[in-house]
C-alpha positions in Angstrom: 4.8 16.1 0.5 4.6 13.0 2.7 5.9 9.7 1.4 3.8 6.7 2.6 5.6 3.5 1.5 6.0 -0.1 2.6 8.3 -2.7 1.2 6.9 -5.6 -0.8 8.1 -9.2 -0.7 11.2 -8.1 -2.7 12.0 -5.1 -0.7 10.7 -2.7 -3.4 8.9 0.3 -1.9 5.2 0.5 -2.8 2.9 3.3 -1.8 2.0 6.9 -2.4 3.4 10.4 -2.1 0.7 12.8 -0.8 0.5 16.5 -0.3 0.7 17.3 3.4 -2.9 18.5 3.6 -4.2 15.3 2.1 -2.0 13.2 4.3 -3.3 15.0 7.5 -6.9 14.6 6.3 -6.3 10.9 5.8 -5.3 10.6 9.5 -8.7 12.0 10.5 -10.9 10.1 8.0 -8.8 6.9 7.8 -8.7 7.2 4.1 -5.2 6.1 3.2 -5.4 2.9 1.1 -3.1 0.7 -0.9 -4.0 -2.3 -3.1 -3.5 -5.6 -1.3 -1.6 -6.9 -4.3 1.3 -4.5 -3.5 2.6 -7.1 -1.0 2.1 -10.1 -3.4 3.7 -8.9 -6.7 7.0 -10.5 -7.5 9.9 -8.5 -9.0 8.8 -9.6 -12.5 5.3 -8.3 -12.0 3.6 -11.7 -11.4 1.9 -12.8 -8.2 4.2 -14.6 -5.8 3.1 -17.9 -4.3 -0.4 -19.3 -4.7 -3.3 -17.0 -4.3 -7.0 -17.3 -4.9 -8.0 -16.3 -8.5 -11.0 -14.3 -7.1 -8.5 -12.3 -5.0 -6.2 -11.7 -7.9 -9.0 -10.2 -10.0 -10.7 -8.2 -7.3 -7.5 -6.8 -5.7 -9.2 -5.3 -2.6 -7.7 -2.2 -1.0 -6.1 -2.3 2.4 -6.0 0.6 4.8 -2.6 1.9 5.6 -2.0 3.2 9.1 0.9 5.6 9.2 3.4 5.6 12.1 3.3 9.3 12.8 6.2 8.9 15.3 8.5 8.2 12.3 7.8 11.7 10.8 
């Protein structure tokens, strides 16, 4: 398995654990995504700061780009 994590505003790791084959495939097809809200959620589960309500309800995905040199 490959752990793909990034810290949120509180230092809590957010992300995914993927089987190796799925991770390698995501490098080719650029299909590794994480909800944008992962960086905006406070430790109590609410959004931190002020964000647009439309953004809060749509919660678009953001593409993750792995640093393969860290493997």
